[in-house]
N, C-alpha and C positions, 0 to 999 in steps of 0.2 A: 504493500500500500504506500509505503514511504517513497519507493522508487516511482510509483505511478504519480504521486503528488509532485515529486521533483520534476518528472517529465512534463506534467501539466504546467508547472510553474515556468519551466524553460520555454515551453511553447507559447505561453501567454506573454513572456518577456520578449520573445522574438516577434510575436504579433504586434505587441505594443511598439517595439522599435520600428517595425515596418510601417505601422500607422503614422508614427511621428515623422518618418522619412517621406511619406507620400501624402500626409495631410496637406490640404491646400484649399484653394478657393476657385470659384468659377463665375463666369459672367455669361448670361444668356441674351440672345437677341430679343427684341420686342415680341416677336411671334413664337419665341421659345424653341425654335427649330435648330438654331446654331448655338454652340457652346464653346467658349474658350476656357479651358481648365488649366490652372496653375498649381504646381506642387514642387516639393523638394524631394529628389530621389538620389540616394547615395551622396548626400551633401551638395548636390548640384540643382540649380533652378531648372525646372522642366515644364513643358506645356504640351497640350494637344488641342486640336480643333475638330469638333464633330458637327455634322449636319444630318438632321434626322437620325441621330444616335450612331451614325457611321462616322468613323474617324477619317477625315479628309486630309488632315495633317497628323501623322502618327506621332507618338510620344517623341519629343525632340528637346534638345538642350537650348536654353536661352543663355547666351554668353555675352558678357560685357566686361571690359577691363578699363581701368583708369590709371594712368602712369605705370603701366605694366602689371598692376595687381588685378587679378580676376575678382570682380566684386560679386559675381553670381555663384561662387563656390563658398560653401560654409555659411550660407545665408539663412536667415530666419524670416519666415513669413509673418506679417502683421495683419491688421485689419484693412479692409478695403472701404474707401469712401466712395459711395455710389453716387452717380449722377445720370441724367438722361437728357435727350434732346429730341424734339419733334418740330421741325420747321420746314418751310418751303421758301425758295428764292428763285428768281429768274436766271436763265442760263442760255448761253450760245453754244449749241452742240447738237446731240442726238435728239434732245427735246428742250422745250422752252421753260419748263417748270421742273425744279428738282426738289425732291423730298429728302431731308436730312433727318433720319430717324434712327436712334441707337440707344442702347443702354451702356453706360460706362462705369468704370471703377478705377480709382487710384489706389493701388495696393501697396501698402507700406512694406519695405524690405530693409533688413538690418544685416550688415556685415561688420562685426567689431564695433567701432565707434561711428561708422558711416551709416547714415539713414538716407534712403533714397526711395524712389517710387517707380513701379511699373504701371503705366497708364494704359488701360485696355478699353476699347470700344467695340461693341458687337452689334452689327446691323443685321437686317433680315437677309442680306446678300453678302455677308462676309464678316471678317474680324480684323482688327488692327491693334498694334501695341507699340509703345515707345518707352524708353527709359528717361527719367528725369533725375539727374544727380545734382543736388545743391552744391554751390561753391561760392567762394568770395570773389567779388567782382574784379579785384586786382591780381588774382592768382590764375595762371594759365596751366591747364592740364591737357594731357593727351588721351583721347578716348580711342578704343578699338572694340570691335564686335566680331563674334563668330557664331551667331545664332544659326541653327540648322532648321530647314523646312524639309521634313521627311515625308515623302509621298507613299501611298499604299502600293503594294506589289501590283505589277501590270499597268502602271500609269504610263501614258504617252505624253511627251512634251514637245513643244515647238520653241526653238530659240536659235539665236546666232551668237557668235563669239564677239570679242572686243577689238579685233584687229582693225576694223574700220570704224571704231567707236560705235555709234548707233546706226550706221549705214551698212548693215549686213543682210544676208539672205537667210531667212528662217529655215531650219531643218527639222524634220519630224523624227523623233527618237523615242525608243522604248527605254524608260529609266532603268529597267532591270539589267540592261546590257551596257549602260553608259559607264565608262571607266572614270576613275578619279581624276580630278584636275581640269576638266573642261570648263571654259568660261561661258557665261551666259549674261547677256545684257537685258535687264528688265525692261518692260514686263515680259515674264515668261508664262505661257499658257499651257495648261495641263488638261488632259481628259482622263478621268478616273476609269478603272477597268469595269466592264460589264454594266455601264450606265451612261447616261447622257450628261452627267455632272461635269462641269468645267470649273477649273480654278485658274486664277491669274495672280502671280506674285510680283509685287513692285513696292515702291515707297511713295509717301506723300508728304507734302509740306517740307521739302528739302530747303534748309537755310541754316547758316552758321554751322555748317557741317559738310563733310565730304559725301559725295553720292555713292550709293551702294551698287555693287555688281554681285552676281551669284557665281558660285563655283561648285561643280559636282563633287560629291565625296565618295562616289563608287558604291554607295549603299542606299540608293534611291533618294539621297538627300541633296538639297541645295544649300550651300554654306554662304552666309552673308559675308562679303568682303569689302573693306573700305579702300579708298584710292591708293594708300601706301603699299597695298598688296597687289594691286591690279597692274597688268602689263600696260605700258604706254601705247596708245593707238598709233597706227601708221600715219594718219593725217596730222597728229600732233608732232611727231618726230619729223615729218616732212616740212612743217611750217615754222617750227621753233628750234631754238638752239639746244645743245646737250646740257647747258647750264640750266635752262628753263625746265628741261625734263627732270634733271636731278632735284631741282628745287621743289617741284610739285610731287615728287615721289616720296618726300619725307612726311611723316605723320604730322597732322595739323594740331596746333595748340589752340585750346578754346578757353576763353576767359569766363569766369563766373559759372553760373549754372549750366550744366550740359543737358540739353534736350535733344535727343536723337530724332530724326525724322520718323514718321509712322511707318512701321513695317506692315504691309497690306496683303491680305489674302482674300481676294474676291471669290465668291462661291456662286455658281449659276446652274440652274436646272437645265438650261439650254442655251443656245447661242444668242437668242433674243435677249435673255436676261443678262448675259455677259456683256453684250454691246451696250445695253442700257444701264449698266452698273455705274453709280455716281460716287462710289466711295472715295476715290482719289481726291476729287475737289471738295467733297463733303468734309474731309479731314483738314482742310485749310481754313484760315480765318476769313471772314467776309472783308470786302474792300473798305478802306479808310474813307469815311463819309466826307472828310475835308477835301480829299483829292477826287473822289468819285461820288458826288452828292446823290445821284440816282443809281449808284452801283454800276452794273454793266449797261444800264440804260442811259448813263450820262451822255450828254449830247455829242461830245467829241469822240466817243467810242463808236466806230463805224465799220461793222463787219460788212463783207461784200466780196464779189469777184474782182480779180485784178488781171490786167494785161502786163506782159513782161517780154522785153526784147533780150533774149539770151540764147535759147535753145532752138529757135526756129527762124534763123536769119532775121528778117524784119527791116533790113535796110541800114542806112547810116546812123552812127551814134551822134546825131546832131540835135540841137534844140528844135529845129524845124520838124525833124522826123518824130521827136518825142511829143510835139504838139499834135502831129498826125495820129500818134498812138493814143493820146488822150481823146482826140475826136472820135476815133474808132471805139475806144472804151465806152464813151458816152452812147454811141450808136448801139453797142451791145447791151447797154444798161449796167455796165460794170462801174465800180466806184473808185478803183485804184489803178495807178500806173507805176510799176516798180522799175527803177533805174539801177543798173549795175554801176561799176566804178568809173565809167566813162564820164560821168557828170563832173568829175574833178577838173576837167579841161575848161570848164565854163566859168564865166565871171558870176558874181552874185546878182548882177543886173539881169543876166541871161536866165538864171534860175528863177528870179522873181517874175520875169516875163512868162516863163513856162508855167509857174504856179498860178499866176493870175489867169492865164488862158484856160488852164485845166479846171480851175475852180468854177469858172463860168460855165463849164460843161458838167459840173458836178463830180469832178474826178480829183482825187488827192494824189500828190506826188510823193513817192518814197525814194530814199537814197540808200545805197549800199555803203557799208563801211567795215573795214577789217577790225576785229576786236583788239588786236595788238595796239591800236592807236587809242584805246580807251582805258588803258591801265593807269595812266597818269591822270590824277583827279582834276587838275586844272585844265589840261587839254580836253578831257572828256566834257567838262562843264562848258568850255568855250565852244566845242563842236555842237553840243545840244542847243546851246543858246543861239548860235548862228542859224541852225536849222529852224528853230522856232521863229526867229526874226524873219527868215526867208519865207515863212508860211508852209514849210514842209509838213506833210501829214504824218509820215511814218518813217521808220528806219529799219533797214534790213541789215542786221549785225551778224558777222560771220566768223568762222574758224576759232571756236572755243576749244572743242576737241578734247576736253579733259573734265573730270569730275572732282578734282581737288577742291578743298574748302576755299582756297583763294579764288578759284574760278566761280564757284557758287556765290561767294560774296560779291564778285563783280556783277553777276546777274542781278542780285538784289539792289546794288547801287544804281545800275542802269535803269531798272524798272521804277525805282523811286524817283530818280532825277528826270526821267522822261515823262513820268506821270505829272510831276510838278510843272512841266512845260507843255503838257497836253500833246505829247508825241506818242504815236502808236509804235509797236515793236514787233518785229519778226526775227526770231533767233535762228540762224543757220549754223551748220557745223556744231550742233548743240547736243546737250545731253537730254535724256528722256523728260517729258513733262511730269511734274509731280503735283499737279493741282494748283500751282501758284497763280495760274490765270484767274482763279477765283479772287485771290487777294489783290492781284494786279491785272484787272481786265484790259489794260492797255496792251498786254501781250495777246495779240490776235492769233498767233500761230508760232510753231517752231519746227525745224526740220526733224532731226533725229530719226531719219528714215531713209532707206535706199529708194530714192524716187526717180523721177524722169531724167535727172542729170546723169544717172548711171547708164551711159551709152552702150556698155559692153554686156549688160544683163540680157542673156539670151532668152531665158524662160520668164518673160515678163508676165505671162498669163498665170503661171503657177504662183509667182510672187504676189501678184495683185489679189488673188483669192485667199491668200494667207494673212495679209496685213490687216483686214478688218477685224480679225479675231485675235490678233496678237498686239502689234504696235499700237493700233488705234484704240485699244482697250484702255491704255494709259492716258490718252488725251489727244488733242488736235495734232495734226501732222502736216507739214508743208511738203507734200509729195510733188507738187506742180503737175497735176494730171492733164491729160488730153493732148495727144500729139498724133498727127496724121502721117508723119514721115517714117523713116527707117527706125527711129527710136522705139516705136511701138512694138517692134520685134514680132512675136507670135500672137499678137492680138489684132482684132478688127477695129475699124473705125467706130462701130457702135459700142464695142467694149470700152474704147477710150472715152467716149462721151458719157457712158454709164458710170465710169469711175468718178466723175465730177459730182455725182449724186450719192456716192457711197463713201468716198474718202473725206472725212469730216475736217473742215478747217474754216473758222470764221473769216479768215483772209484766204480766199480760194483763188490761188494764182494759177492761171492757165499756161501750159507750156507752149501751146500753139500760138503763133502770131495772130494778132487780131484780124489781119487780112485773110488768113486761112480759116479762122472761125467764121467770119462774115461770108466767105464764099462757099462754106460747106452746106450741102443740101439740108442739113439738120440745124441750121442756124437758129430757127425759131425755138427749137428745144433748148439749145445752148443758152440762149438769152434768158430763158425762164427758170433755169436751175438755181435755187437759192444756195447761200453758203451756210445758213443756219436753219434749224428745223423745229417744228412744234411737236413732232411725234415720229418715232422710228420703230418699225416692226421688221425683225429678221424673219424671213419666211421659210417654211419647210423646203427642203432641197438644198439649203445652205450647208456646207461642210468645209472645215478648215483645209485649205490647200486644194479644194475641188471646185467650189462655186460659192458665190455670195449673191443672195436675192433679198433685196430690201424694198419695203413699202415705206415711203416717207411723206409726211404731210407738212405743208406750209399753208396756214389759213384753211381755206376750203378746197385747196388743190392738193391732189395726191400724185406722187411719182412712184413708178414701179421700175426699179433698176436691177439688172441682172448682169453679172460678169462671170464668165466660165473659165475654168482651168484648161488643162491640156487635152482632156478627153471629151468625146462627144457627150452631150447631155440632153435628156428630154425632161421638161418640167411642165406640169399641168397646174397652173396657178389660179386659185380662186380669188376673185375680186371682192370678197366679202368685207374686206377692210374699208371699202368705200363708204359704207353706211347708206342712209336713205337718200333717195333722189336719183336723178340721172346726171351723167357727166359727159361733157364733150371730151373726146379723147384724141391724142396724137401719139402715134407709135413710130419708133425708129427701130428697124430690124436690119440684120445682116442680109447681104446678098450671097447666096450659096456659091462657094468657091471663089468669091471676090472680096477678100477682107478689106481692100481699099475702096469699098463702095458701100452704100447703104440705101434703104428705101424708107420713105416717110408716108404714112397713111393717116387718115382722120376718120372719126366715127363717133358713136355714142355708146356708152356702157353704163351698167348698173351693178350693184353688188351681187346680182344673181349670175353674172357672167364669169367665164373662165378664159384664160389665155394659155394656149398650148405653144410651147417653145421647143424647137429642135435645134440645139446649138452645136456648132462645130467647135473643135478645140480653139480656145482663145476668143470665142465669140461673145456677143453681148446683146442686150436688149434694154431699151428704155421707153417708158410711156408716161404721158402726163394726162391726168384726169381732172378737168375743171368743172366744178359743180355748176349746173345750170340754174338760173333763177326760178 
């Protein structure tokens, strides 16, 4: 009996120890379907995320260090201060009204004398977390992270490496077979095994910190890596000195409280829910009312299509020709004319003349500038002030090519200073969007995508039908869609036009010259495509890397846009999304075996109708449905 009692005592002791090691806390989404669970296991901070009781992120380590000390080992869990939010706000993107609805908790953590917080927010479509480590304002510290996102067995992933920074081609990979050490540029999209559940991992509200990348651990995990561990991209090494590369490869020092960006896991039951996920910008603060009195609706924030003389000839780089570009932009109904670096050859009087002429046509002038000229604060201020005084509407700023904290800080300085002078911004050679466009709505778009400038991309069709469900999940992208020449590679003219209605960008810059847009048989369709939308529905038949079929609404007008990958495709699409009433329709279809041609037809449709599409590889379709009175 004594031996039995001793054995029971030992078992109880082991059980008590195990309980103390795994005791934790959890936060649930408002609909109680998604759970973020936090615990301590083997003296290490650990978490998992479940959706409908199935783990979508398996048990994984949360890891952060400060000045070389891992603060998530030997940590004690404290109480969580709960909070919640349920609000709506206007938006320029997949839809015009966003709901920001979550349950949050600030969970107290203790490591020795250090008290800090893990801040958790759980939405109905995902979970996010960040560390907040208090510190004295005049004390600089170095932060690092090595949190792991472990996916279930059988998960498929789509990602590209960091060689070209954020301008890579996504590859489809089975995580079970991925070896250790591969780099992945967020956002990374995953499809869980045996289901239609999709995940996307990225970060939100990146500021005063270095941008994260992900690296495979060979165990179905994605390891969070900060810039000091990331390989320097080819574009950066091409444009900057070895001294610059060395400087930005060093760990960043942060003064005062360290607040990491939000680590975001979007969870979607289908591709429609993935595309309509608002977590990234929901995790960012609203805009400053002093700078943006009406938020994104502030008068000088002007989304819209743009003409651009760069990829499609377009004639001489003269003031006279840019006036002609502005004239044609107005004829197209476009709002912007983007000038590359050739503007530097002109005098201020010539620029003022161009701005004056263009504004009378309702068109804003944008100027390109290399970011290396913006590091000096005085020079930057002088340039922005000059542009403001000339009446320039926006700036296309290029060649950042790095996610070091210094570069992230430069983004913040630029956004603040341009906002104060009411200048719009388009970032090129940029890192991924992290929702900052909510805080700074003067950022109308950023590149961070392998777009139409990539002249050697042979399989543009396959690339195009992957992007809507990977890169565009993180936010707007300056792909510069629509080209009717050789750059379109294995896509048709109709496919090209349809991308303008699928690739979301409040500043929608067309690659084709305005002359070629105006002379295209589908010019009436091109003129009518908005750059922002009231509603977006991803339709059945869409599949990552295979096809994208979107129904999008602006006011009482619906657009149906389909782009196809490399294989032939048959789609039978219901028009039930149209709602009540009858609609005047315009359709743009491929001509069989003639990708550099298209046909335009008109008619009348209702929600009872269906459209049958037989698409060749690289084909496309776009239709507009305007509600009749």
